[in-house]
C-alpha positions, -999 to 999 in steps of 0.1 A, spaced: -761 -339 -315 -776 -356 -346 -762 -384 -351 -760 -417 -383 -758 -453 -365 -725 -469 -369 -705 -488 -348 -689 -461 -334 -720 -448 -320 -739 -478 -307 -704 -481 -289 -707 -448 -269 -740 -451 -266 -740 -487 -245 -711 -467 -221 -733 -443 -213 -758 -468 -206 -739 -491 -189 -721 -458 -169 -751 -442 -159 -770 -478 -151 -748 -486 -128 -741 -447 -114 -766 -426 -105 -744 -396 -109 -712 -408 -128 -685 -383 -127 -687 -386 -163 -719 -370 -165 -724 -326 -168 -760 -321 -155 -776 -287 -169 -793 -259 -158 -830 -263 -163 -833 -235 -184 -809 -247 -207 -823 -281 -215 -866 -274 -217 -857 -250 -234 -833 -271 -257 -862 -295 -259 -884 -283 -285 -853 -277 -311 -838 -314 -301 -826 -328 -334 -833 -364 -322 -868 -360 -312 -871 -402 -318 -849 -403 -288 -884 -398 -264 -889 -377 -233 -899 -351 -258 -866 -337 -266 -857 -335 -231 -819 -340 -221 -814 -328 -188 -774 -337 -192 -743 -338 -207 -720 -360 -216 -686 -348 -211 -655 -363 -230 -637 -386 -207 -668 -410 -213 -650 -433 -225 -624 -432 -201 -647 -440 -174 -662 -468 -194 -624 -484 -202 -617 -480 -163 -654 -493 -150 -652 -521 -178 -621 -534 -167 -613 -554 -196 -643 -575 -194 -641 -585 -161 -673 -593 -144 -681 -558 -118 -705 -554 -96 -728 -521 -92 -719 -501 -65 -752 -501 -51 -751 -543 -45 -715 -535 -29 -731 -513 -4 -759 -538 0 -738 -566 1 -717 -546 28 -740 -549 53 -743 -584 61 -709 -595 49 -708 -630 64 -744 -636 51 -734 -624 18 -703 -646 15 -725 -674 26 -746 -668 -10 -722 -667 -32 -709 -698 -16 -739 -717 -21 -752 -699 -59 -712 -704 -67 
C-alpha cells in the first residue's frame, strides 16, 4: 500500500517495528505464500522501503491492539527472549539487577 507520511502512519510503523523486534513472529503478523510476495515484489507501490519490494508478510488489523497491550501504557517491557535467558539463572539475574539498579 502506498502511504503518505503523517503522524498516524509514523505511529503505525513504530508499532510494527516494536512488535516485530520484540517477538520473532508476533500474532498480528501474517506470513504470505512465497508465490504471493515474490510475484508482487516488482509491483510494490513503495520501492523506497528497500529489499527490492520484497515484503513476505502482512499485518492484521489487530496490530494496534497488540501494540497497546505490549506497550502497557509506556511501562518498561522485557522482550520475551530476554525473559527466557534470564529465567535460566534467576538467582544470578536477580543479583545482577540489584547491582545495576
